[in-house]
N, C-alpha and C positions, 0 to 999 in steps of 0.2 A: 478487600484489604483488611488484614487482621488489626485488632485494637492497638497492639504495640507499634505496628507499622504506621497506623494512622496518627498515633501520638507523636511519633518521630517526625512525620510529615509536618504536623502543625508546629513543632519546635523549630524545625528547619526553616519554615516560612517566617516565623517570628525573627529568627536570626538574620534572615535575608533582608527583612524590612529595615533593619537598623545597620546593615553592613555599609561601611564607608571606605573600606580598603580592600585591595586585592588579597585574597586568602593567602596566607604565608606558605601553606603547604601545597599550593597548586603549582604544577610545573609550567615552564615556558612552553608555548605552542609555536613550533617553528613555522616558517612560511610554507604555504601549500602551492606547488607549481601550477601555473595557469594552463600548461599543456594538457593536464588531466581533463580539461573541458573542451579541448579543441582538436586534439590529435586523433585521427582515424585509427591509428595503431593501438592507442590506449582503449578506444571504444571496442576494438576487436578483442583485446584482453578481457574487458568486462563481459563481452558476449560469451566468450568461451569459459571463463573461470568463475563468473558470477551468475549471469542470467541462465545459463544452461545447467547449473549445478545447485540451484537454491530453490527453496519453497517460495512460490509466488502466489499471491492472492488472486483468485480468478473470479470469485463471486460469493453469493450468500444463498443458503438453502431455500430461502423464500422465492428465489428466482426459478426454482424447479418445483412447483407445487404438486405435480402429479406425474404419474408414469407417462413417458413420452415427451415431457417438457425438456427443452434443451436451450442452451445459448452457446454462442461461439466465442472463444478466446482468440482475439486477433491482435497480437502484439509480438514484437521481436521477430518479425517475418515468419511467424508460426500461425497455423490455423488449427484450433483444437475444438472438438465437439465435447461439451460437458452436458450430460443428460442424466435423467432419472429413469431407471429401468422398472420393469413390472414388480420386481422384488423390493422396490424402494431404494435400492442401492444407487449411489451417484458414482458415475464412471466418466472417464475422459479418454478420448481417442483422437489420434491425428485425423484431421478432416481430409483424408485422401483415400480414394478407392484403390484397392490392391491390384486392380486390373491394369490401368495405365495412369493412375495418379490424379484423376480429376477430383475436385472438391465434391463431396457428397451433399453438403448443405450450403446454401448460398445466403439464406436469410439469417440475420443476426440472432434471432430467437424465434421460438415457435413450439409446435408439438408435432412429433412424428413417431408412429409406432414401429416404423422400420426406416432404415437409412437406405435410400435407393439412389444410385449414381445417376445423375442427369445425362450422362454421356452414353452409356451402354446398358443401363438399368440393372447392374449387379446390385443385389439386395442384401442387407445386413440386419441382424437382430439388434435390439437395444443393448445386448451383451457383447456386440461387436463380431458375432459369428457370421461368416458368409453363408447365406441361406439359399440364394437363387442366382443362377447364371443363365441368361437367355442362350439357347443353342449350345448347351453345355457339352453336347456330343462332339463339338468341334474343338474342345480343349481336352485332348485325350489324356494328358498327364496332370490335369488340375486336381489337386487335393484341397477340398474346401477347408478342412481343418487346419491346413497350413497357411490359409489366406484370410484369417480374421483381421479385423482392423488393428492397426498398431496402437497398443495402449499407451497412455501417459499416466505416470504416478499421480494419484488423486487421493487426498485425505482431508478430513474435516475436523476443525477445532472450533468449538463454541459456535457452531452454525456457519462458520466461514469456510469456504471451499478453497483449497490450495492445490496447485499442481507443481510437479517437479519433472524436468526433462531428464534428470539423472536417475536411472532405475536403481542405482546402488546408494542413493542418498539415505541418510538416517531417517527415523520416524519424524513426522511433523511435530508431534507433541513434545518430543525431546528438543527439537529446534526452538520451539516457543516457550519451553519451560522456564527460562530465567525471568520472563515477563508475566507469566500466567497469573501469579498472585494479584497483580494489579487490576485484573478484570473481575476479581471476586466481588460479588454484590451488584454486578451489572449483567442483566440477561441478554447478551448480544444475540443469542440463538433465537430469542422470542420476537425480535424485531423483523420488519419487512422493508424492502426497498420502496421508498416513496418517490424518488426521482433520480435521474442519472444525467450527468453532464460530461461531455468530452471537450477538452480545451486544448487546442494546438498552440504550442509555444515556440518562440524563436530563441531557444537556449538549450544548452545541455541539460539532461534530466537531473543531474546532481545539483546544478545551480538552482533549479526550481525547487527541489526538495530542501535545499539549504534554507529557503525562505520560511519553511514550516518548522525548522529546528531551532529557531530563536524568536524572541519577541522584542529584541533590541530595536527593531525597525518600526514597531507598532505605533509608538508615540508620534513618529514623523509621517509615515506612509498612510497609516489608518487613523489619523487624529480624530476624525469624525465618525468613523464606522466601528472600530473595535476598541480604541483606547478608552472611551468613556465607560466601558463595561468590564474592563480587566484591570486588576491591580498589578501592573507589570512589575512593581518592586518586590512582589511576593513570589516571583517566578522561581521555582526550584526544579532541579534536574536530577534524575537517578540514572546512572549508566549501568547496563546489564551486559552479561555475556552474549555472544552472537550478534552484537551490534544493536540490540534492542535498547529502548529507553522508556522512561516515564517522566512526563512533565506535569506540573501542577501549578495553577495560578488562581488566587482568590478572585471571586467575582465581586464587582461593584453592583449593588442593588439599585435599580432604577426602573423607569417606565420604558421598557424596550421589548422587542420580540424575544430577546435572549432571556428575559425573565418570565415570559409567558409559559407557565407550566400547565398545559392542557391536561396533562396526566401526572399524577403524583403516586405512582405505584409503590406498594409496600415492599416489593422485592428489589428496589433500587437503593443502594446504600446512601446514607446522608451525605457522604463526602462528595458525591457527584452533583449535589445541589449547592454545596458550599464552594466548590472549586470547579474550574475547568480542568478536567483530567485528559491528557493527551498521551497516546501510546505510539510513538514511532516504532514500527516493526520492520526490521531489516529484511530485504534491502530497500524497499521503495514504497512502503505503505504507512499512512498516518491516520490513526483513530483519534477523534475528538469526541469525548463522551459527555452526555448531558442526560438528566432524567427523562426528558421528552423525546430523546432520540440521539443519534450521533451522525457525524459526517465521516466519510471514509475517502481519503485521497490516495490514489496510486499514481506513480510517476514512471513513465515508460520512455525509453530512447527511441527516436525516429531518425537518428543520425547524430554525428558528433555535436551539431549545433541546433538540433531540432528535438522536440519532445512532445509528449502527450500527457495531459493530466486527466485521469478518470476519476470522477467524483460521484459517490453514491450518498444520497441522503436517506438515512434509515430512521424509521419511526415505529410506533406501536401499531398493531394490526387492527385498526379501527377505520370505519368508513363513514365519516360524518362531514357535513358541510364546513364546520369549523376546522376540522382536520385538514381538509383540502385547501382552505384559505391559508391556514398556517404554513403548509409546505410550499404553496405558491409564493408566499411572502419570503420564506427562507431561500427559495431558489433565486429570487431577485437579489436578496442580500448577499448570497454567496457570489453571484456574478459581479455584483458591484465591488465587493472586496477584492476579488481576483483581478478585476480591471485596474485596480490601483497598483497591483504588483506587475502586471504583464509588461508594461512599457519599460519598467526598470530591468526586467529579465533581459529584454532585447538589448538594452544599452550595455549591460554587463557583458553579455556574450560578445558584442561588437568590440569592446575594449580588450577582451582576452584574445579574440581572434586576430586583431590587428597587432598584437604584441605590445600594446600600450602598458599593460599591467603584467609583469612577468610572474607575479605570484599573488596569492590572496593572504591577507593577514587576519587571523582570528584572535579575539580576546576572550576573557573568562566567560562572558555571557554567551559566547558562541562555541563553547566547548563541545556541545552536542554535535556540531558540524564536524569538528575534528575527530571525535569518536567514530562518527559515521565513516569518514575518509580512512581512518585506520582500519576499520573492518572491511572496507572495499579492498584494501591491499591484502589483508589476511585471506580473504576469500579467493582472490585471484592467485595468490601465492607471491609473497614479497620478492623472492628471488627471480620471479618471472617478469618483474617490472623493472624497466631501466632505472638505474640509481637516481638519475636526475628527476624522475617523476614520482618517486616514492614519498610517502609521508613518514616521519619518524614515529615510532611506537612509544608514546610517552604517557598515555592515560590509563594504563592497566591498573595502576595503584589507586585510581579514583573509582573503580568499578565496584558496585554493590555485589557482595559475595554471599 
């Protein structure tokens, strides 16, 4: 973050701390239809217009430490192999044999110098080329060159691996550009995965993500877990193009694991010590950055009223007993905080599904939720959405340009 941007951030926080009125220049946020979180037809619009056409975070380069390392992307009814080849390049392929469609790899992660189908033993290189076919003489018209694994767009930004099912999508760096400056001074690419959690939730994926786009609820829901360590009144939001955002909240200093800085590296900007910086990255990912590491949440649909939260805890590449104990403690804290939210997610979904609540009401502190919903519509295509399910496009004037 550049000096002038940092100065602006601090001034904005100071203004927020003394704010006692609704900003005069901020627009009214119209109600958001509840059917966006219950209707299978709307979920299909999201699948086709959003999930199959956007850059999606799949993992981190530290999960592929050497040639042959792989992990599987299993979301959105898709199975994708993401692996590192002998040339060091990271590639992605649909996890489907070109013979009769069997999955090539069944384990979630591992190492394989070739991809061999467990059904009929067709073999592929790490570059996806078909190399071996048992009894090939019985396939008289088979051209191996025409039967390579089907690739999936795969690009890397700051050590994060993204995939895109749309082969005509624009470059990843271009998509992330509006938010990129916010990561300056934080070496995401040098971190490694310390732990992973998968949390099944009884709610629409957007409702779960909403929870991470505001801290209005923190004083109530997380009164003993988060509220003592965050100065919620200092919370500021920057809205960027492509649905991305930046949040900043001043930390309260005290004796807690949130203040335990096992590492104070010189290459992490001071702002990440002073504030909790969070970067919601459209469509479904939330970075929370701290000098000692960061948490990374991704939210995936598993039906109109079901979803999965994928959590990665990222830290420095060290292997000490103190480090292990720190991340074990962080795992417990994350689970505890999430448990405070999950029962509420379930009740919200029930209210919307039953039709008790016809629409959601967002206030100024929840403007990030509305910005996110606006971008959902823009990505799907506003004209493709039934008028009764659209959100009005009112926040473009609040975007940082």
